[in-house]
N, CA and C atoms as an extended XYZ file, in Angstrom:
609
Properties=species:S:1:pos:R:3:atomname:S:1:resname:S:1:resid:I:1 pbc="F F F"
N         5.415        7.101       -7.632 N   MET     1
C         5.682        7.976       -8.762 CA  MET     1
C         4.406        8.672       -9.236 C   MET     1
N         3.281        7.930       -9.241 N   LEU     2
C         2.009        8.490       -9.705 CA  LEU     2
C         1.138        9.008       -8.573 C   LEU     2
N         1.469        8.638       -7.335 N   ASP     3
C         0.584        8.956       -6.217 CA  ASP     3
C         0.331       10.453       -6.060 C   ASP     3
N         1.370       11.264       -6.222 N   THR     4
C         1.221       12.702       -6.042 CA  THR     4
C         0.228       13.284       -7.037 C   THR     4
N         0.271       12.809       -8.269 N   ARG     5
C        -0.622       13.326       -9.301 CA  ARG     5
C        -2.049       12.826       -9.130 C   ARG     5
N        -2.193       11.597       -8.670 N   LEU     6
C        -3.521       10.999       -8.560 CA  LEU     6
C        -4.243       11.392       -7.277 C   LEU     6
N        -3.497       11.681       -6.204 N   ARG     7
C        -4.110       11.874       -4.898 CA  ARG     7
C        -5.175       12.965       -4.877 C   ARG     7
N        -4.966       14.164       -5.463 N   PRO     8
C        -6.020       15.191       -5.402 CA  PRO     8
C        -7.335       14.735       -6.025 C   PRO     8
N        -7.260       14.080       -7.187 N   ALA     9
C        -8.479       13.606       -7.856 CA  ALA     9
C        -9.162       12.519       -7.038 C   ALA     9
N        -8.372       11.631       -6.457 N   VAL    10
C        -8.928       10.549       -5.646 CA  VAL    10
C        -9.626       11.116       -4.413 C   VAL    10
N        -8.998       12.090       -3.769 N   GLU    11
C        -9.588       12.685       -2.569 CA  GLU    11
C       -10.916       13.359       -2.887 C   GLU    11
N       -11.006       14.014       -4.024 N   ILE    12
C       -12.259       14.656       -4.432 CA  ILE    12
C       -13.340       13.601       -4.677 C   ILE    12
N       -12.963       12.518       -5.360 N   ALA    13
C       -13.919       11.460       -5.676 CA  ALA    13
C       -14.443       10.767       -4.415 C   ALA    13
N       -13.604       10.665       -3.392 N   LEU    14
C       -13.990        9.952       -2.170 CA  LEU    14
C       -14.712       10.835       -1.167 C   LEU    14
N       -14.745       12.132       -1.407 N   LEU    15
C       -15.291       13.056       -0.413 CA  LEU    15
C       -16.773       12.798       -0.144 C   LEU    15
N       -17.565       12.626       -1.189 N   THR    16
C       -19.011       12.424       -0.998 CA  THR    16
C       -19.323       11.133       -0.248 C   THR    16
N       -18.789        9.966       -0.675 N   PRO    17
C       -19.070        8.751        0.111 CA  PRO    17
C       -18.491        8.815        1.518 C   PRO    17
N       -17.375        9.512        1.695 N   ALA    18
C       -16.797        9.641        3.032 CA  ALA    18
C       -17.707       10.460        3.941 C   ALA    18
N       -18.280       11.522        3.409 N   ARG    19
C       -19.214       12.329        4.199 CA  ARG    19
C       -20.444       11.515        4.593 C   ARG    19
N       -20.933       10.695        3.659 N   ALA    20
C       -22.101        9.857        3.948 CA  ALA    20
C       -21.787        8.862        5.060 C   ALA    20
N       -20.628        8.219        4.990 N   LEU    21
C       -20.227        7.267        6.028 CA  LEU    21
C       -20.035        7.960        7.368 C   LEU    21
N       -19.469        9.156        7.328 N   HIS    22
C       -19.247        9.919        8.554 CA  HIS    22
C       -20.578       10.284        9.209 C   HIS    22
N       -21.565       10.684        8.401 N   ARG    23
C       -22.881       11.024        8.939 CA  ARG    23
C       -23.560        9.799        9.548 C   ARG    23
N       -23.288        8.630        8.981 N   LEU    24
C       -23.866        7.388        9.505 CA  LEU    24
C       -23.145        6.889       10.754 C   LEU    24
N       -22.062        7.557       11.115 N   GLY    25
C       -21.323        7.169       12.313 CA  GLY    25
C       -20.335        6.044       12.106 C   GLY    25
N       -19.999        5.757       10.849 N   VAL    26
C       -19.020        4.709       10.558 CA  VAL    26
C       -17.621        5.286       10.750 C   VAL    26
N       -16.853        4.696       11.636 N   SER    27
C       -15.522        5.227       11.930 CA  SER    27
C       -14.498        4.779       10.895 C   SER    27
N       -13.415        5.526       10.804 N   ALA    28
C       -12.335        5.179        9.878 CA  ALA    28
C       -11.724        3.831       10.228 C   ALA    28
N       -11.627        3.534       11.532 N   ASN    29
C       -11.026        2.264       11.941 CA  ASN    29
C       -11.880        1.064       11.523 C   ASN    29
N       -13.192        1.226       11.555 N   VAL    30
C       -14.079        0.157       11.099 CA  VAL    30
C       -13.868       -0.104        9.614 C   VAL    30
N       -13.754        0.962        8.841 N   ILE    31
C       -13.511        0.822        7.405 CA  ILE    31
C       -12.174        0.136        7.164 C   ILE    31
N       -11.162        0.495        7.947 N   THR    32
C        -9.840       -0.124        7.822 CA  THR    32
C        -9.908       -1.628        8.060 C   THR    32
N       -10.612       -2.027        9.106 N   VAL    33
C       -10.716       -3.452        9.444 CA  VAL    33
C       -11.514       -4.201        8.378 C   VAL    33
N       -12.609       -3.607        7.906 N   VAL    34
C       -13.397       -4.243        6.840 CA  VAL    34
C       -12.537       -4.412        5.584 C   VAL    34
N       -11.762       -3.372        5.260 N   GLY    35
C       -10.857       -3.459        4.115 CA  GLY    35
C        -9.842       -4.572        4.277 C   GLY    35
N        -9.333       -4.746        5.500 N   ALA    36
C        -8.357       -5.812        5.756 CA  ALA    36
C        -8.987       -7.189        5.556 C   ALA    36
N       -10.233       -7.339        5.975 N   ILE    37
C       -10.931       -8.614        5.790 CA  ILE    37
C       -11.135       -8.894        4.302 C   ILE    37
N       -11.493       -7.866        3.551 N   ILE    38
C       -11.657       -8.033        2.102 CA  ILE    38
C       -10.317       -8.389        1.460 C   ILE    38
N        -9.233       -7.784        1.956 N   GLY    39
C        -7.907       -8.131        1.460 CA  GLY    39
C        -7.574       -9.595        1.711 C   GLY    39
N        -7.989      -10.099        2.875 N   LEU    40
C        -7.782      -11.516        3.188 CA  LEU    40
C        -8.570      -12.401        2.219 C   LEU    40
N        -9.756      -11.948        1.842 N   LEU    41
C       -10.553      -12.684        0.858 CA  LEU    41
C        -9.845      -12.723       -0.495 C   LEU    41
N        -9.170      -11.623       -0.845 N   ALA    42
C        -8.401      -11.604       -2.101 CA  ALA    42
C        -7.327      -12.684       -2.075 C   ALA    42
N        -6.636      -12.784       -0.951 N   PHE    43
C        -5.616      -13.827       -0.776 CA  PHE    43
C        -6.233      -15.218       -0.951 C   PHE    43
N        -7.392      -15.442       -0.337 N   CYS    44
C        -8.050      -16.746       -0.434 CA  CYS    44
C        -8.468      -17.051       -1.865 C   CYS    44
N        -8.979      -16.031       -2.570 N   MET    45
C        -9.412      -16.233       -3.953 CA  MET    45
C        -8.230      -16.628       -4.843 C   MET    45
N        -7.074      -16.011       -4.608 N   ILE    46
C        -5.890      -16.350       -5.402 CA  ILE    46
C        -5.427      -17.769       -5.082 C   ILE    46
N        -5.437      -18.133       -3.814 N   CYS    47
C        -5.053      -19.496       -3.432 CA  CYS    47
C        -5.904      -20.534       -4.154 C   CYS    47
N        -7.176      -20.181       -4.359 N   LEU    48
C        -8.111      -21.105       -5.004 CA  LEU    48
C        -8.125      -20.974       -6.519 C   LEU    48
N        -7.371      -20.004       -7.044 N   GLY    49
C        -7.311      -19.809       -8.485 CA  GLY    49
C        -8.435      -18.982       -9.058 C   GLY    49
N        -9.200      -18.300       -8.201 N   PHE    50
C       -10.295      -17.446       -8.667 CA  PHE    50
C        -9.770      -16.013       -8.841 C   PHE    50
N        -9.023      -15.797       -9.898 N   TYR    51
C        -8.294      -14.535      -10.059 CA  TYR    51
C        -9.213      -13.344      -10.331 C   TYR    51
N       -10.298      -13.558      -11.048 N   GLN    52
C       -11.215      -12.451      -11.322 CA  GLN    52
C       -11.882      -11.960      -10.047 C   GLN    52
N       -12.284      -12.892       -9.187 N   LEU    53
C       -12.847      -12.500       -7.897 CA  LEU    53
C       -11.790      -11.812       -7.036 C   LEU    53
N       -10.551      -12.254       -7.169 N   ALA    54
C        -9.464      -11.620       -6.423 CA  ALA    54
C        -9.299      -10.165       -6.832 C   ALA    54
N        -9.450       -9.878       -8.137 N   ILE    55
C        -9.344       -8.499       -8.615 CA  ILE    55
C       -10.418       -7.623       -7.974 C   ILE    55
N       -11.645       -8.154       -7.894 N   VAL    56
C       -12.735       -7.409       -7.252 CA  VAL    56
C       -12.377       -7.101       -5.807 C   VAL    56
N       -11.863       -8.104       -5.095 N   CYS    57
C       -11.486       -7.910       -3.688 CA  CYS    57
C       -10.334       -6.917       -3.541 C   CYS    57
N        -9.369       -6.969       -4.453 N   ILE    58
C        -8.252       -6.026       -4.412 CA  ILE    58
C        -8.755       -4.600       -4.578 C   ILE    58
N        -9.649       -4.401       -5.547 N   CYS    59
C       -10.180       -3.059       -5.791 CA  CYS    59
C       -10.999       -2.567       -4.601 C   CYS    59
N       -11.796       -3.458       -3.997 N   LEU    60
C       -12.582       -3.071       -2.828 CA  LEU    60
C       -11.680       -2.760       -1.632 C   LEU    60
N       -10.611       -3.528       -1.493 N   ASN    61
C        -9.654       -3.264       -0.421 CA  ASN    61
C        -9.024       -1.889       -0.570 C   ASN    61
N        -8.639       -1.555       -1.797 N   ARG    62
C        -8.025       -0.254       -2.036 CA  ARG    62
C        -9.030        0.883       -1.891 C   ARG    62
N       -10.296        0.610       -2.245 N   LEU    63
C       -11.343        1.609       -2.022 CA  LEU    63
C       -11.501        1.883       -0.532 C   LEU    63
N       -11.521        0.823        0.262 N   ALA    64
C       -11.620        0.982        1.714 CA  ALA    64
C       -10.419        1.748        2.256 C   ALA    64
N        -9.243        1.483        1.681 N   ASP    65
C        -8.030        2.176        2.128 CA  ASP    65
C        -8.124        3.674        1.861 C   ASP    65
N        -8.749        4.038        0.749 N   GLY    66
C        -8.941        5.457        0.477 CA  GLY    66
C       -10.024        6.074        1.337 C   GLY    66
N       -11.112        5.328        1.552 N   LEU    67
C       -12.230        5.846        2.331 CA  LEU    67
C       -11.874        6.036        3.801 C   LEU    67
N       -11.066        5.134        4.364 N   ASP    68
C       -10.745        5.293        5.787 CA  ASP    68
C        -9.971        6.582        6.024 C   ASP    68
N        -9.082        6.918        5.084 N   GLY    69
C        -8.352        8.170        5.226 CA  GLY    69
C        -9.254        9.383        5.059 C   GLY    69
N       -10.191        9.304        4.110 N   ALA    70
C       -11.108       10.419        3.879 CA  ALA    70
C       -12.021       10.638        5.087 C   ALA    70
N       -12.506        9.550        5.672 N   VAL    71
C       -13.344        9.662        6.865 CA  VAL    71
C       -12.531       10.181        8.042 C   VAL    71
N       -11.285        9.727        8.148 N   ALA    72
C       -10.419       10.185        9.239 CA  ALA    72
C       -10.173       11.684        9.148 C   ALA    72
N       -10.036       12.209        7.941 N   ARG    73
C        -9.830       13.647        7.793 CA  ARG    73
C       -11.059       14.444        8.218 C   ARG    73
N       -12.244       13.840        8.078 N   LEU    74
C       -13.474       14.511        8.500 CA  LEU    74
C       -13.672       14.423       10.010 C   LEU    74
N       -13.377       13.254       10.573 N   ALA    75
C       -13.626       13.019       11.996 CA  ALA    75
C       -12.443       13.395       12.872 C   ALA    75
N       -11.264       13.488       12.268 N   GLY    76
C       -10.044       13.732       13.027 CA  GLY    76
C        -9.181       12.485       13.056 C   GLY    76
N        -8.003       12.583       12.487 N   ALA    77
C        -7.100       11.431       12.416 CA  ALA    77
C        -6.595       11.057       13.802 C   ALA    77
N        -6.370        9.764       14.014 N   THR    78
C        -5.851        9.277       15.295 CA  THR    78
C        -4.582        8.461       15.062 C   THR    78
N        -3.770        8.340       16.096 N   ASP    79
C        -2.552        7.530       15.994 CA  ASP    79
C        -2.886        6.071       15.729 C   ASP    79
N        -3.928        5.568       16.392 N   LEU    80
C        -4.326        4.174       16.193 CA  LEU    80
C        -4.763        3.948       14.746 C   LEU    80
N        -5.516        4.890       14.197 N   GLY    81
C        -5.959        4.763       12.815 CA  GLY    81
C        -4.795        4.721       11.847 C   GLY    81
N        -3.817        5.605       12.053 N   GLY    82
C        -2.637        5.604       11.200 CA  GLY    82
C        -1.854        4.309       11.314 C   GLY    82
N        -1.776        3.786       12.541 N   TYR    83
C        -1.057        2.525       12.778 CA  TYR    83
C        -1.746        1.357       12.070 C   TYR    83
N        -3.050        1.225       12.285 N   LEU    84
C        -3.789        0.127       11.662 CA  LEU    84
C        -3.725        0.203       10.148 C   LEU    84
N        -3.820        1.393        9.614 N   ASP    85
C        -3.816        1.592        8.171 CA  ASP    85
C        -2.527        1.076        7.548 C   ASP    85
N        -1.393        1.458        8.106 N   ILE    86
C        -0.126        1.080        7.502 CA  ILE    86
C         0.178       -0.404        7.717 C   ILE    86
N        -0.168       -0.945        8.890 N   VAL    87
C         0.083       -2.366        9.155 CA  VAL    87
C        -0.733       -3.244        8.206 C   VAL    87
N        -2.026       -2.960        8.094 N   PHE    88
C        -2.879       -3.765        7.225 CA  PHE    88
C        -2.516       -3.580        5.756 C   PHE    88
N        -2.060       -2.394        5.381 N   ASP    89
C        -1.631       -2.164        3.995 CA  ASP    89
C        -0.495       -3.100        3.609 C   ASP    89
N         0.555       -3.139        4.423 N   PHE    90
C         1.718       -3.938        4.069 CA  PHE    90
C         1.437       -5.439        4.179 C   PHE    90
N         0.568       -5.820        5.102 N   MET    91
C         0.169       -7.223        5.161 CA  MET    91
C        -0.605       -7.611        3.896 C   MET    91
N        -1.457       -6.705        3.429 N   PHE    92
C        -2.226       -6.958        2.212 CA  PHE    92
C        -1.298       -7.103        1.014 C   PHE    92
N        -0.350       -6.164        0.872 N   TYR    93
C         0.558       -6.210       -0.276 CA  TYR    93
C         1.320       -7.539       -0.322 C   TYR    93
N         1.750       -8.026        0.832 N   ALA    94
C         2.512       -9.276        0.865 CA  ALA    94
C         1.631      -10.493        0.631 C   ALA    94
N         0.350      -10.395        1.011 N   SER    95
C        -0.524      -11.565        0.928 CA  SER    95
C        -0.834      -11.974       -0.510 C   SER    95
N        -0.816      -11.019       -1.442 N   ILE    96
C        -1.190      -11.347       -2.822 CA  ILE    96
C        -0.147      -12.266       -3.475 C   ILE    96
N         1.145      -11.926       -3.488 N   PRO    97
C         2.120      -12.886       -4.023 CA  PRO    97
C         2.178      -14.176       -3.216 C   PRO    97
N         1.934      -14.097       -1.915 N   LEU    98
C         1.888      -15.320       -1.107 CA  LEU    98
C         0.775      -16.240       -1.608 C   LEU    98
N        -0.341      -15.642       -1.999 N   GLY    99
C        -1.436      -16.430       -2.547 CA  GLY    99
C        -1.028      -17.176       -3.801 C   GLY    99
N        -0.214      -16.533       -4.656 N   PHE   100
C         0.273      -17.203       -5.860 CA  PHE   100
C         1.169      -18.382       -5.512 C   PHE   100
N         1.944      -18.237       -4.445 N   ALA   101
C         2.812      -19.343       -4.021 CA  ALA   101
C         1.989      -20.535       -3.556 C   ALA   101
N         0.875      -20.278       -2.867 N   PHE   102
C        -0.006      -21.360       -2.442 CA  PHE   102
C        -0.751      -21.959       -3.632 C   PHE   102
N        -1.134      -21.092       -4.586 N   ALA   103
C        -1.878      -21.573       -5.754 CA  ALA   103
C        -1.032      -22.490       -6.619 C   ALA   103
N         0.265      -22.176       -6.735 N   ASP   104
C         1.179      -22.979       -7.549 CA  ASP   104
C         2.559      -22.951       -6.910 C   ASP   104
N         2.968      -24.024       -6.239 N   PRO   105
C         4.274      -24.059       -5.569 CA  PRO   105
C         5.439      -23.722       -6.495 C   PRO   105
N         5.259      -23.882       -7.812 N   ALA   106
C         6.324      -23.526       -8.754 CA  ALA   106
C         6.613      -22.034       -8.737 C   ALA   106
N         5.647      -21.250       -8.259 N   ASP   107
C         5.819      -19.795       -8.182 CA  ASP   107
C         6.368      -19.336       -6.832 C   ASP   107
N         6.688      -20.273       -5.963 N   ALA   108
C         7.082      -19.916       -4.600 CA  ALA   108
C         8.345      -19.055       -4.565 C   ALA   108
N         9.343      -19.382       -5.399 N   GLN   109
C        10.598      -18.636       -5.347 CA  GLN   109
C        10.425      -17.192       -5.804 C   GLN   109
N         9.706      -16.979       -6.906 N   ILE   110
C         9.526      -15.613       -7.377 CA  ILE   110
C         8.587      -14.844       -6.441 C   ILE   110
N         7.656      -15.560       -5.801 N   ALA   111
C         6.801      -14.924       -4.808 CA  ALA   111
C         7.641      -14.456       -3.615 C   ALA   111
N         8.600      -15.296       -3.202 N   ALA   112
C         9.495      -14.912       -2.109 CA  ALA   112
C        10.323      -13.692       -2.504 C   ALA   112
N        10.753      -13.645       -3.775 N   PHE   113
C        11.541      -12.511       -4.246 CA  PHE   113
C        10.742      -11.213       -4.183 C   PHE   113
N         9.503      -11.230       -4.685 N   ILE   114
C         8.730       -9.989       -4.690 CA  ILE   114
C         8.353       -9.575       -3.272 C   ILE   114
N         8.143      -10.547       -2.375 N   MET   115
C         7.875      -10.208       -0.977 CA  MET   115
C         9.112       -9.597       -0.317 C   MET   115
N        10.294      -10.119       -0.674 N   PHE   116
C        11.557       -9.520       -0.211 CA  PHE   116
C        11.648       -8.066       -0.674 C   PHE   116
N        11.285       -7.823       -1.921 N   CYS   117
C        11.329       -6.462       -2.461 CA  CYS   117
C        10.326       -5.559       -1.757 C   CYS   117
N         9.150       -6.102       -1.432 N   PHE   118
C         8.158       -5.326       -0.686 CA  PHE   118
C         8.685       -4.964        0.700 C   PHE   118
N         9.421       -5.882        1.323 N   ILE   119
C        10.014       -5.582        2.629 CA  ILE   119
C        10.994       -4.419        2.499 C   ILE   119
N        11.750       -4.410        1.404 N   GLY   120
C        12.690       -3.311        1.183 CA  GLY   120
C        11.994       -1.979        1.041 C   GLY   120
N        10.960       -1.920        0.189 N   THR   121
C        10.262       -0.638        0.007 CA  THR   121
C         9.523       -0.243        1.279 C   THR   121
N         8.922       -1.229        1.955 N   GLY   122
C         8.175       -0.914        3.165 CA  GLY   122
C         9.059       -0.448        4.310 C   GLY   122
N        10.157       -1.158        4.537 N   SER   123
C        11.040       -0.793        5.650 CA  SER   123
C        11.759        0.523        5.395 C   SER   123
N        12.176        0.767        4.145 N   SER   124
C        12.836        2.035        3.833 CA  SER   124
C        11.866        3.194        3.977 C   SER   124
N        10.613        2.963        3.677 N   PHE   125
C         9.548        3.953        3.820 CA  PHE   125
C         9.295        4.277        5.292 C   PHE   125
N         9.085        3.223        6.089 N   LEU   126
C         8.711        3.416        7.485 CA  LEU   126
C         9.883        3.905        8.329 C   LEU   126
N        11.081        3.383        8.063 N   ALA   127
C        12.246        3.827        8.827 CA  ALA   127
C        12.503        5.315        8.591 C   ALA   127
N        12.362        5.750        7.342 N   PHE   128
C        12.535        7.173        7.035 CA  PHE   128
C        11.490        7.992        7.789 C   PHE   128
N        10.241        7.508        7.807 N   ALA   129
C         9.164        8.235        8.470 CA  ALA   129
C         9.430        8.397        9.966 C   ALA   129
N         9.968        7.345       10.595 N   ILE   130
C        10.254        7.401       12.028 CA  ILE   130
C        11.314        8.454       12.340 C   ILE   130
N        12.403        8.443       11.576 N   ILE   131
C        13.476        9.412       11.816 CA  ILE   131
C        13.024       10.820       11.443 C   ILE   131
N        12.223       10.932       10.380 N   ALA   132
C        11.710       12.247        9.991 CA  ALA   132
C        10.846       12.840       11.097 C   ALA   132
N        10.027       11.985       11.737 N   ALA   133
C         9.193       12.460       12.838 CA  ALA   133
C        10.061       12.910       14.015 C   ALA   133
N        11.155       12.198       14.248 N   LYS   134
C        12.067       12.567       15.335 CA  LYS   134
C        12.636       13.961       15.128 C   LYS   134
N        12.917       14.305       13.866 N   HIS   135
C        13.477       15.619       13.552 CA  HIS   135
C        12.399       16.622       13.142 C   HIS   135
N        11.131       16.228       13.261 N   ASP   136
C        10.004       17.095       12.936 CA  ASP   136
C        10.084       17.617       11.502 C   ASP   136
N        10.446       16.725       10.588 N   LEU   137
C        10.515       17.113        9.178 CA  LEU   137
C         9.119       17.101        8.569 C   LEU   137
N         8.856       18.054        7.694 N   GLN   138
C         7.592       18.132        6.981 CA  GLN   138
C         7.887       18.255        5.500 C   GLN   138
N         6.871       17.991        4.676 N   MET   139
C         7.039       18.139        3.235 CA  MET   139
C         5.730       18.613        2.628 C   MET   139
N         5.819       19.266        1.477 N   GLU   140
C         4.652       19.858        0.848 CA  GLU   140
C         3.610       18.816        0.475 C   GLU   140
N         4.028       17.656        0.036 N   ARG   141
C         3.095       16.658       -0.468 CA  ARG   141
C         2.462       15.812        0.625 C   ARG   141
N         2.819       16.078        1.897 N   GLN   142
C         2.343       15.224        2.968 CA  GLN   142
C         0.820       15.248        3.081 C   GLN   142
N         0.202       16.416        3.014 N   GLN   143
C        -1.241       16.550        2.962 CA  GLN   143
C        -1.969       15.742        4.043 C   GLN   143
N        -1.687       16.081        5.320 N   LYS   144
C        -2.401       15.491        6.450 CA  LYS   144
C        -2.197       13.975        6.584 C   LYS   144
N        -1.052       13.479        6.113 N   LYS   145
C        -0.758       12.068        6.313 CA  LYS   145
C        -0.358       11.851        7.782 C   LYS   145
N        -0.455       10.585        8.234 N   SER   146
C        -0.079       10.277        9.611 CA  SER   146
C         1.421       10.160        9.779 C   SER   146
N         2.161       10.222        8.667 N   PHE   147
C         3.604       10.058        8.718 CA  PHE   147
C         4.205       10.766        7.519 C   PHE   147
N         5.516       10.958        7.567 N   TYR   148
C         6.241       11.579        6.465 CA  TYR   148
C         6.178       10.642        5.263 C   TYR   148
N         5.617       11.124        4.156 N   TYR   149
C         5.404       10.261        2.984 CA  TYR   149
C         6.582       10.363        2.033 C   TYR   149
N         7.267        9.239        1.826 N   LEU   150
C         8.442        9.190        0.971 CA  LEU   150
C         8.100        8.458       -0.321 C   LEU   150
N         8.391        9.090       -1.455 N   GLY   151
C         8.001        8.539       -2.746 CA  GLY   151
C         9.007        7.568       -3.323 C   GLY   151
N         8.881        7.333       -4.643 N   GLY   152
C         9.762        6.409       -5.339 CA  GLY   152
C         9.118        5.913       -6.611 C   GLY   152
N         9.830        5.037       -7.320 N   LEU   153
C         9.298        4.481       -8.567 CA  LEU   153
C         8.060        3.628       -8.330 C   LEU   153
N         8.057        2.895       -7.232 N   THR   154
C         6.951        1.969       -6.956 CA  THR   154
C         6.224        2.401       -5.694 C   THR   154
N         5.283        3.298       -5.869 N   GLU   155
C         4.451        3.747       -4.758 CA  GLU   155
C         3.150        2.947       -4.762 C   GLU   155
N         2.131        3.489       -4.104 N   GLY   156
C         0.868        2.779       -3.981 CA  GLY   156
C         0.193        2.478       -5.307 C   GLY   156
N         0.087        3.477       -6.182 N   ALA   157
C        -0.619        3.293       -7.453 CA  ALA   157
C         0.056        2.228       -8.312 C   ALA   157
N         1.379        2.274       -8.377 N   GLU   158
C         2.106        1.292       -9.175 CA  GLU   158
C         1.954       -0.118       -8.591 C   GLU   158
N         1.963       -0.204       -7.265 N   THR   159
C         1.826       -1.508       -6.627 CA  THR   159
C         0.435       -2.091       -6.861 C   THR   159
N        -0.590       -1.248       -6.777 N   ILE   160
C        -1.952       -1.714       -7.061 CA  ILE   160
C        -2.045       -2.203       -8.501 C   ILE   160
N        -1.461       -1.443       -9.425 N   GLY   161
C        -1.460       -1.855      -10.824 CA  GLY   161
C        -0.786       -3.195      -11.010 C   GLY   161
N         0.323       -3.404      -10.318 N   PHE   162
C         1.035       -4.688      -10.397 CA  PHE   162
C         0.175       -5.830       -9.871 C   PHE   162
N        -0.466       -5.624       -8.727 N   LEU   163
C        -1.284       -6.683       -8.132 CA  LEU   163
C        -2.448       -7.060       -9.044 C   LEU   163
N        -3.037       -6.078       -9.692 N   ILE   164
C        -4.138       -6.361      -10.618 CA  ILE   164
C        -3.611       -7.074      -11.854 C   ILE   164
N        -2.464       -6.624      -12.351 N   LEU   165
C        -1.899       -7.242      -13.553 CA  LEU   165
C        -1.603       -8.727      -13.360 C   LEU   165
N        -1.042       -9.084      -12.221 N   ILE   166
C        -0.699      -10.495      -12.021 CA  ILE   166
C        -1.955      -11.351      -11.874 C   ILE   166
N        -3.076      -10.729      -11.479 N   CYS   167
C        -4.331      -11.470      -11.425 CA  CYS   167
C        -4.983      -11.553      -12.806 C   CYS   167
N        -4.786      -10.520      -13.631 N   VAL   168
C        -5.313      -10.556      -14.997 CA  VAL   168
C        -4.519      -11.550      -15.843 C   VAL   168
N        -3.202      -11.566      -15.624 N   PHE   169
C        -2.316      -12.450      -16.389 CA  PHE   169
C        -1.520      -13.339      -15.430 C   PHE   169
N        -2.185      -14.275      -14.757 N   PRO   170
C        -1.478      -15.112      -13.771 CA  PRO   170
C        -0.353      -15.943      -14.366 C   PRO   170
N        -0.448      -16.270      -15.663 N   SER   171
C         0.624      -17.051      -16.294 CA  SER   171
C         1.897      -16.217      -16.465 C   SER   171
N         1.773      -14.902      -16.357 N   TRP   172
C         2.931      -14.005      -16.455 CA  TRP   172
C         3.473      -13.621      -15.084 C   TRP   172
N         3.038      -14.317      -14.050 N   PHE   173
C         3.406      -13.938      -12.690 CA  PHE   173
C         4.918      -13.821      -12.514 C   PHE   173
N         5.663      -14.764      -13.073 N   PHE   174
C         7.115      -14.751      -12.895 CA  PHE   174
C         7.718      -13.469      -13.465 C   PHE   174
N         7.412      -13.166      -14.728 N   TRP   175
C         8.067      -12.039      -15.384 CA  TRP   175
C         7.577      -10.692      -14.852 C   TRP   175
N         6.287      -10.604      -14.557 N   LEU   176
C         5.770       -9.363      -13.982 CA  LEU   176
C         6.388       -9.118      -12.604 C   LEU   176
N         6.521      -10.180      -11.815 N   SER   177
C         7.109      -10.046      -10.483 CA  SER   177
C         8.594       -9.709      -10.558 C   SER   177
N         9.286      -10.309      -11.512 N   LEU   178
C        10.701      -10.014      -11.674 CA  LEU   178
C        10.906       -8.553      -12.044 C   LEU   178
N        10.114       -8.065      -12.985 N   GLY   179
C        10.247       -6.675      -13.408 CA  GLY   179
C         9.881       -5.698      -12.317 C   GLY   179
N         8.734       -5.942      -11.663 N   PHE   180
C         8.309       -5.020      -10.612 CA  PHE   180
C         9.236       -5.104       -9.409 C   PHE   180
N         9.748       -6.301       -9.135 N   GLY   181
C        10.688       -6.444       -8.036 CA  GLY   181
C        11.949       -5.631       -8.247 C   GLY   181
N        12.456       -5.629       -9.490 N   CYS   182
C        13.653       -4.837       -9.792 CA  CYS   182
C        13.378       -3.345       -9.619 C   CYS   182
N        12.199       -2.901      -10.051 N   LEU   183
C        11.828       -1.493       -9.857 CA  LEU   183
C        11.710       -1.161       -8.367 C   LEU   183
N        11.207       -2.118       -7.605 N   SER   184
C        11.085       -1.908       -6.161 CA  SER   184
C        12.451       -1.803       -5.495 C   SER   184
N        13.412       -2.598       -5.971 N   LEU   185
C        14.764       -2.507       -5.427 CA  LEU   185
C        15.392       -1.152       -5.730 C   LEU   185
N        15.100       -0.622       -6.922 N   ILE   186
C        15.585        0.720       -7.262 CA  ILE   186
C        14.960        1.748       -6.317 C   ILE   186
N        13.665        1.594       -6.045 N   THR   187
C        12.986        2.494       -5.109 CA  THR   187
C        13.642        2.442       -3.739 C   THR   187
N        13.919        1.239       -3.260 N   THR   188
C        14.569        1.091       -1.952 CA  THR   188
C        15.932        1.773       -1.940 C   THR   188
N        16.693        1.580       -3.011 N   ALA   189
C        18.027        2.185       -3.092 CA  ALA   189
C        17.946        3.705       -3.081 C   ALA   189
N        17.011        4.272       -3.843 N   THR   190
C        16.898        5.738       -3.890 CA  THR   190
C        16.467        6.285       -2.531 C   THR   190
N        15.627        5.549       -1.823 N   ARG   191
C        15.213        6.000       -0.489 CA  ARG   191
C        16.375        5.950        0.492 C   ARG   191
N        17.218        4.929        0.364 N   ILE   192
C        18.399        4.853        1.232 CA  ILE   192
C        19.333        6.026        0.952 C   ILE   192
N        19.557        6.317       -0.330 N   PHE   193
C        20.405        7.453       -0.685 CA  PHE   193
C        19.816        8.760       -0.163 C   PHE   193
N        18.494        8.895       -0.257 N   MET   194
C        17.840       10.099        0.248 CA  MET   194
C        17.992       10.203        1.762 C   MET   194
N        17.888        9.056        2.440 N   ALA   195
C        18.055        9.050        3.897 CA  ALA   195
C        19.482        9.468        4.269 C   ALA   195
N        20.459        8.943        3.554 N   VAL   196
C        21.850        9.317        3.819 CA  VAL   196
C        22.030       10.818        3.624 C   VAL   196
N        21.472       11.343        2.542 N   ASP   197
C        21.602       12.776        2.251 CA  ASP   197
C        20.889       13.635        3.279 C   ASP   197
N        19.711       13.164        3.738 N   THR   198
C        18.894       13.951        4.665 CA  THR   198
C        19.389       13.899        6.090 C   THR   198
N        19.783       12.696        6.529 N   PHE   199
C        20.079       12.527        7.954 CA  PHE   199
C        21.549       12.647        8.320 C   PHE   199
N        22.448       12.552        7.338 N   SER   200
C        23.872       12.615        7.656 CA  SER   200
C        24.253       13.972        8.235 C   SER   200
N        23.519       15.000        7.894 N   SER   201
C        23.816       16.345        8.413 CA  SER   201
C        23.057       16.649        9.689 C   SER   201
N        22.330       15.672       10.217 N   ARG   202
C        21.517       15.911       11.407 CA  ARG   202
C        21.971       15.085       12.601 C   ARG   202
N        23.245       14.742       12.626 N   GLN   203
C        23.786       13.962       13.734 CA  GLN   203
C        23.849       14.799       15.004 C   GLN   203
């Protein structure tokens, strides 16, 4: 929901550090892998109950996620880069609630629920992108993405906000996850309806 509005400002902010990394010969894929490792550290910090350190790792992971795309736009995007980016993104998103389940088994059920909701938003996103590519669909907001970008109530910015919130207020994990999970289910439903509307006429 917020990604479209935030993306231009974020891209401008990342341009200077991306140019510096590009001049140093740091590839987008290296940044992606480093970001994934930092994301794994966030998971470990949550398992151990170090929520403030987890927030730092989450923010660094998301910074790396933005920088790899900015560097890729300078050096030339690749299929492998797009693949690694999306795979590590969704693994990262799922790892944070999983960390809460390890930190406190009492949170395991609600952690499973929010991970289920993430599967819904992720699969509806990626499945739409695959079929859109098959029909060579484009959209104005795509802006050099590796795939057709489908929006919703719970996009990247909202998900990052949720992950930070549950680390700031870990005792509210149940209610924050329940609320965000319901919003994610609405996002999945709207994407399914959009897919039906878009693809039913393209048989």
